[in-house]
C-alpha positions in Angstrom: 141.8 98.8 51.4 141.6 101.2 48.6 143.0 104.6 49.4 139.9 106.2 47.9 138.1 105.7 51.2 140.8 107.0 53.5 143.2 110.0 53.2 145.8 108.3 55.5 146.4 105.4 57.9 145.2 107.5 60.9 141.7 107.9 59.3 141.6 104.2 58.6 142.7 103.4 62.2 140.1 105.8 63.6 137.3 103.9 61.7 138.3 100.6 63.3 139.1 102.1 66.7 135.4 102.5 67.6 133.7 99.2 68.1 130.2 100.4 67.0 131.6 101.4 63.6 133.6 98.1 63.4 130.4 96.1 64.2 128.4 98.0 61.6 131.1 97.6 59.0 131.5 93.8 59.8 127.7 93.4 59.7 127.6 95.1 56.3 130.3 92.7 55.0 128.7 89.5 56.5 125.1 88.7 57.0 126.2 85.7 59.1 128.2 88.1 61.4 125.2 90.4 61.7 122.9 87.5 62.6 125.5 86.3 65.2 125.8 89.9 66.7 122.0 90.2 67.0 121.6 86.8 68.6 124.5 87.5 71.1 122.9 90.8 72.1 119.6 89.1 72.7 121.3 86.4 74.8 123.1 89.0 76.9 119.8 90.9 77.5 118.0 87.7 78.4 120.8 86.8 80.9 120.6 90.3 82.4 116.9 90.1 82.7 117.2 86.6 84.3 119.7 87.9 86.9 117.5 90.8 87.8 114.5 88.5 88.2 116.5 86.1 90.3 117.6 88.9 92.6 114.0 90.0 93.0 112.8 86.4 93.5 115.5 85.8 96.2 114.5 89.0 98.0 110.8 88.1 97.8 111.6 84.6 99.2 113.5 86.2 102.0 110.6 88.5 102.9 108.2 85.5 102.8 110.5 83.5 105.2 110.9 86.6 107.4 107.1 86.7 107.6 107.4 83.8 110.1 109.4 86.1 112.4 106.5 88.5 112.1 103.6 86.1 112.6 104.9 84.3 115.7 104.7 87.4 118.0 101.2 88.1 116.6 100.1 84.5 117.5 101.7 84.8 121.0 100.6 88.3 121.9 97.7 89.5 119.8 95.5 86.4 119.2 93.2 85.3 122.0 92.9 81.6 122.6 89.1 81.6 122.3 88.6 83.4 118.9 87.6 81.6 115.7 89.8 80.7 112.8 88.2 83.5 110.8 88.9 86.1 113.5 92.5 84.8 113.7 92.9 85.4 110.0 91.6 88.9 110.4 94.2 89.7 113.1 97.0 88.4 110.7 95.6 90.4 107.8 95.3 93.5 109.9 98.9 93.3 110.9 100.0 92.7 107.3 98.0 95.7 106.3 99.7 97.7 109.0 103.0 97.1 107.1 101.3 97.7 103.7 100.0 101.0 104.8 103.3 101.9 106.4 105.3 101.1 103.3 103.0 101.4 100.3 100.4 103.8 101.7 97.4 101.5 101.0 95.9 98.2 102.3 96.0 95.0 100.3 92.2 95.3 99.5 92.7 98.9 98.3 95.6 97.7 96.0 93.5 94.8 94.7 90.5 97.1 94.0 92.8 99.4 92.0 94.6 96.6 90.2 91.9 94.2 89.3 93.7 92.9 86.2 96.8 91.8 88.1 97.4 88.5 89.8 99.1 88.1 93.2 99.3 90.9 95.8 100.9 94.3 96.3 104.1 92.7 97.6 104.5 90.7 94.4 104.9 94.0 92.6 107.2 95.7 95.1 110.7 96.9 94.2 113.8 95.4 95.6 114.2 98.3 97.9 110.6 98.0 99.2 111.1 94.2 99.8 114.3 94.9 101.9 112.4 97.5 103.9 109.4 95.2 104.3 111.6 92.5 105.7 113.2 94.9 108.2 109.8 96.2 109.2 108.4 92.7 109.9 111.3 92.1 112.3 110.8 95.5 114.0 107.1 95.1 114.2 107.6 91.7 115.9 109.7 93.3 118.5 107.2 96.2 119.0 104.4 93.6 119.4 106.4 91.7 122.0 106.9 95.0 123.9 103.2 95.5 124.0 103.0 98.7 121.9 99.6 99.5 120.6 99.0 99.3 116.8 98.7 103.1 116.3 102.1 103.7 118.0 103.7 100.9 116.0 102.3 102.4 112.8 104.0 105.8 113.5 107.3 104.2 114.4 107.3 101.8 111.4 106.4 104.6 109.1 109.5 106.6 110.2 111.6 103.4 109.7 110.2 102.9 106.2 110.8 106.5 105.2 114.4 106.5 106.6 115.3 103.1 105.1 113.7 103.8 101.6 115.6 107.1 101.4 118.8 105.4 102.3 118.3 102.6 99.8 117.2 104.8 97.0 120.3 107.0 97.4 122.6 103.9 97.8 125.2 103.6 95.1 125.5 99.9 95.9 121.8 99.4 95.1 122.1 101.4 91.9 125.0 99.1 90.8 122.7 96.1 91.3 120.2 97.5 88.8 
């Protein structure tokens, strides 16, 4: 390197000591290197996005599987044998909305009315923390149903659980590292 650019070897070493400067310099020297650097950055960002989506998909799947734990006690304890299929659906939806109100503050219908351009349901747009809490609340609500607690009392208890667990997860350093 010509000495015109650097007063001494330490100045030259300082230039190449910082990777951002080295990348910029190498990109200036070689269009091929610059193209490679851009493509590699895009690949890494795509991989990161894919991993985050996979984590969310896995948690959403777990909460869907856990839903069975929630619906069995509803079927056994809240649905009378002589009601119609439509009435049965209403009971399940009512219990799902109990959890929606507890966690999200709104029912599924209220969410759909406010988000008409979106497909899916409120749970499809939940955060990882919300899906973890939702899975936990489904299990807890199943136990409360089996114990015969009325819906109003379950709502209050589940809301306290949701608040406590969301606060804990939001403050969790482990969850922050996942993101």
